[in-house]
N, C-alpha and C positions, 0 to 999 in steps of 0.2 A: 504494500500500499505506499509505504514511505518512497519507494522508488518510483512507483508510477507517477505520484504526486510532484515529486521533485523533477522528474523527466518532463513532464508536461509544463512545468514552469520555465525550464531551461528552454524547451522548444519554442514556447510562446515568447520568450526574452530574444531568442535568435532572430525570430520573424520580426518583432519590432525593430531590432537592430538593423537587420537586413535591409528595411525601408529607408534607411538613412543613408543608404549606400549610393552615391551618385553615379559613379563610373559602372556600366554594365559588365564590364570586363572582371571586376574586382568580386562579383556574385559568385562565380564558382571556388574562386578560392575562398572565400568566406565560408561557403557551404561545406568544403573539404576540411577547412580547419575545425569548423565547429563539429563536423563527424568524427574528427580524431579525438576532440576533446570529450565529446559524449562517449565515445567508446572508452577513452581513460577514465571517467566518472564510473560508467558501468563496471568496468573491471575492478576498481577500487572497491565499489559498492558491494559487489558479489564477494570479493574475497574477504571483507570485513563479516558479511552476513554469514557465510559459510564458517568462518573462524569461530564466531561467537556460538552457532549453531552446533558445530562439532566438537567445540572445546571440553565439555564435560560429558560427551556421549563415548562410552567405553567401544562401542560397536560389538560385532557379532565375534564369538570367541572361535577361533579357526581350530582345526585338528592338530594334535601334538606331533611335533616333527621327530624325525628319526633320532634315536640316542647317538651322542658324539663319541668321541674317543675319550677313553678314562684318562683323568689328569694325574699330575704327579703326585706321590704322597706326601701328605702335609707334616708339619713338625709334630711331635710328641706332646708339646704343649708344656704348660708350668702349672705345677701343683699350686692351686691358690686356696681353696676351702676343702681340704682333704685332711682328715686326721692323720693319716698314713704319712704326711708331710710334717706333722707337727705344726699344722697351722691353727690361728686361733679361730675358735667356734663362737664363744660366748666372752667378749670382752669385759662385761659388768661383773660377771661372776669372779673370773680371775683377778680383777681390780679388788672387789670386796673382800674375796679370800685372802689375798697378800695383805691388805691393810689389817685385816683382822688379827694375822699371824704376827704382823710387826708392832702393832700398836694394841697393847692389850686394854688400854684405857678405851679405845674406841670398841673393842669387843663387848666390854662389860657396857658400854652404852647402848650397843644394838641389843644385847640381852635384855636390858632394861625395857628397851623399846617393844621388844617381841613378847615380853610378860604382861606389857599394859602399865608398867610402872610409870608414874608421871614423872618427866626429864626436868633437871634443874635448867637454869638459864644458863650457866656453864656448859652443862652436856648439849643444850640446843645449840649454842654458839660454835662447839666442837663440831657438831654434825653438819652445820651449814659450812663450816671451813672445808671440812672433809668433802662435802658434796661438790664444791666447787672445785677441790682438787681431783676429785673422780672424773669429772666433766672434761676436764683438760686432758687426762689420762685417755679417757675414752676417745677423743677425738684423736689422739697418737694411735691409739690401739686400731682405730679402724681404717687407719691408711693402709693397712696390709703388708708394711715392711718388717715386720717383726715377727719371729717365731713365738711360741709359748714361752720358752727358756729365756729368750731375749728380751721379750716384753717384762717378764717376772723380774730379770736383773734391772731393767730398767726403772721400774716401780720402786724396788728397793733402793737403788742408787738416789732416785730423786727424793725418796721419803727421808733417806738419811742427812742428804743436804738440806732439806727443807728443816730438818730437827735440829741442825746445828745452828740454824738462825733463831 
């Protein structure tokens, strides 16, 4: 519909312009140029129209082709989350166990909390500090660069340095 209306407008405009041509020898040249311009307009319109129409249309699925040649063997890969490689499965559990093992006061606070005993302000302050420390360690643990023993040593070393201050 848009193409039809614009084409009619262009044709009527060309007819009006052709009436202003004085020299009769220019009439055929004018109409040839007009024809070329109209063909260019139609070509651009059809290209845009079909692009918009077919852009999201996936089309009909064809038949599966013949199988190709078998490719080269890939690498054996890297052990990322396999307990056979001593990779960490649960960072939070390892951090919690190591902290309870190295800090007896933290272990007693956690036991009080588990039994439902009300914690003192000092105990709450210790828990908040250790929770911040655990969050930092968890980010390091989830980077995946450490084995279980390496990360346990990292927790122990960082804890010893923190307790020195």
